[in-house]
C-alpha positions, -999 to +999 in steps of 0.1 A: -342-671-326-356-633-319-347-617-288-375-597-273-354-559-267-340-546-239-368-512-231-348-486-229-329-469-196-325-434-196-304-407-171-326-386-157-317-360-133-355-343-118-351-318-084-377-325-061-404-294-081-439-291-077-452-322-101-464-305-127-429-290-134-418-327-132-440-340-153-430-312-178-393-323-172-399-364-176-418-355-219-389-335-222-364-357-215-388-393-222-412-379-252-439-395-242-470-373-233-483-372-194-522-353-183-524-346-152-551-331-144-545-293-131-551-302-091-530-329-087-502-315-102-500-291-071-482-317-054-449-325-045-426-348-065-403-368-054-367-365-066-355-383-103-320-394-105-293-417-119-305-439-147-343-457-153-369-467-182-394-445-186-415-462-163-396-466-132-381-428-134-421-420-131-433-446-107-400-425-088-408-396-094-451-402-076-437-418-050-456-408-024-478-381-038-512-414-037-509-407-071-507-436-099-499-435-142-515-456-163-506-465-199-535-443-222-514-455-253-479-457-273-466-423-264-495-412-240-496-415-197-525-409-175-520-396-132-549-411-115-556-406-081-536-440-068-571-472-058-544-486-038-529-456-012-492-471-002-492-503-022-460-506-047-475-492-086-486-512-114-467-512-143-476-493-171-501-513-189-520-504-222-551-486-215-578-499-247-590-483-271-580-445-257-599-446-228-592-446-189-621-450-172-611-448-129-612-484-110-619-504-138-604-540-145-600-558-175-626-580-177-652-564-169-670-562-206-696-541-197-680-513-184-652-517-219-681-517-235-704-486-219-672-463-223-667-474-262-702-454-263-686-423-248-664-422-264-683-422-295-703-405-279-680-383-281-665-379-314-702-378-331-709-353-303-673-325-314-678-336-354-712-320-352-681-285-358-655-280-387-640-257-351-639-294-332-638-323-353-609-340-345-580-357-357-557-323-356-557-323-318-550-343-286-576-342-253-574-353-220-606-349-203-630-363-170-670-366-180-695-385-155-729-392-161-758-395-144-789-423-146-795-415-185-757-410-192-755-368-189-724-357-191-740-340-158-703-327-150-667-325-171-631-311-170-603-307-194-574-320-181-558-313-214-554-285-239-561-289-272-536-263-285-564-232-287-588-222-262-614-212-291-613-245-300-614-251-260-643-221-250-666-245-283-658-278-268-665-269-238-702-262-253-703-286-273-694-313-237-719-302-215-748-316-215-741-337-242-761-374-239-740-411-245-778-421-253-779-446-228-783-451-192-748-463-178-744-497-153-749-492-122-713-506-110-694-479-134-664-470-122-672-427-125-656-405-133-634-412-171-610-401-183-610-403-222-581-392-243-586-382-287-554-385-303-543-370-331-549-384-362-517-399-381-512-386-423-534-399-444-552-417-420-591-406-427-608-389-395-642-409-385-660-375-382-663-385-428-694-402-422-707-384-397-711-352-404-719-360-447-751-381-435-764-351-416-766-330-448-735-323-466-724-296-444-703-287-410-720-256-397 
């Protein structure tokens, strides 16, 4: 009979310090990409010392910060303000389809459906230029939509690794339209995570780029 393998336990020794620096050490130790905005990164972390799993280590690091972690993929985690300050953090559960949005409950189908539209609109917008075409870089950004479904505020939570590309992404995202208004109850802002595509993977951009005029600008 098959048995479930226990989660790997890691020896941590990370002193209390600026949270952004502590997370950089945690990421090297665990191999996880941890995405956090610049404001949250200035908070003071808690000491993480002892043998524990990766989620337990991150939970210990965030203790007392008012922040919580949500898994965005098998190898990446997003840090955000806790929705339930003072309560013990929940396990790092996977977020659907690379989209993590503050306040979502798993049963809210309407919100999840609109989140998928936002994800697709962002990919289509970035596919319009070879400089911003997704697939070769990782990107996390925070979006706020107005009543028409147009981005009125946004912030990059991570860099693509190339400053010129970061600037081009910001130009593309500014004023981006999803094409339909968001549900009035949609929790905002949304945090969108785009991940690099694996070797040999077919880019989502290929159809949209060739469908225009066969050339990318």
